[in-house]
C-alpha positions as CSV (number, residue, x, y, z in Angstrom):
1,M,-51.2,57.2,-46.9
2,E,-51.2,60.9,-45.8
3,I,-53.6,60.2,-43.2
4,L,-52.0,57.2,-41.9
5,T,-48.9,59.2,-41.4
6,T,-50.8,61.8,-39.8
7,L,-52.4,59.4,-37.2
8,V,-48.8,57.7,-36.5
9,F,-47.6,61.3,-35.6
10,L,-50.6,62.0,-33.6
11,V,-50.1,58.7,-31.5
12,I,-46.4,59.6,-31.0
13,I,-47.2,63.1,-29.8
14,I,-50.0,61.7,-27.5
15,A,-47.6,59.2,-26.1
16,V,-44.8,61.6,-25.4
17,I,-46.9,63.8,-23.7
18,S,-48.7,61.1,-21.5
19,T,-45.1,59.8,-20.7
20,L,-43.8,63.4,-19.6
21,L,-47.1,63.7,-17.6
22,L,-46.6,60.3,-15.8
23,A,-42.7,60.8,-15.2
24,G,-43.6,63.8,-13.1
25,K,-44.9,61.8,-10.5
26,G,-42.1,60.1,-8.4
27,D,-42.4,57.0,-6.5
28,E,-41.4,57.9,-2.9
29,N,-40.3,54.1,-2.1
30,Y,-38.1,53.7,-5.0
31,S,-34.8,53.5,-3.2
32,S,-35.9,50.7,-1.0
33,S,-37.5,48.5,-3.5
34,T,-34.7,48.9,-6.0
35,K,-33.2,45.9,-4.6
36,R,-36.1,43.6,-4.5
37,N,-37.0,44.8,-8.3
38,T,-33.7,43.9,-9.5
39,T,-33.7,40.7,-7.9
40,N,-36.9,39.7,-9.6
41,L,-36.1,40.9,-12.9
42,T,-32.9,38.8,-12.4
43,L,-34.8,35.7,-11.6
44,I,-37.3,36.4,-14.5
45,Y,-34.5,36.4,-16.9
46,A,-32.5,33.5,-15.3
47,I,-35.7,31.4,-15.7
48,S,-36.9,32.4,-19.1
49,L,-33.6,32.7,-21.2
50,P,-33.3,28.9,-20.9
51,L,-36.7,28.0,-21.7
52,I,-36.5,30.3,-24.5
53,L,-33.2,28.7,-25.9
54,F,-34.8,25.2,-25.4
55,A,-38.0,26.2,-27.5
56,L,-35.7,27.7,-30.2
57,G,-33.7,24.5,-30.3
58,I,-36.8,22.4,-30.7
59,F,-38.2,24.4,-33.2
60,I,-34.9,24.5,-35.2
61,V,-34.5,20.7,-34.8
62,F,-38.4,19.7,-35.6
63,F,-39.3,22.5,-38.0
64,T,-36.2,23.5,-40.3
């Protein structure tokens, strides 16, 4: 159990260091692409949410 806990903390430390190293590199076109990214995410959510709710309804009706 002690080994697993150590491995988990090691992975967390590596992930934090990697994230901080990558976060230092900025995107020069970030401000110009923000509107497009927001639109794309909104479309993804607008399409996926009804599909997910429909699938949940089918699951509840037929499998419970």
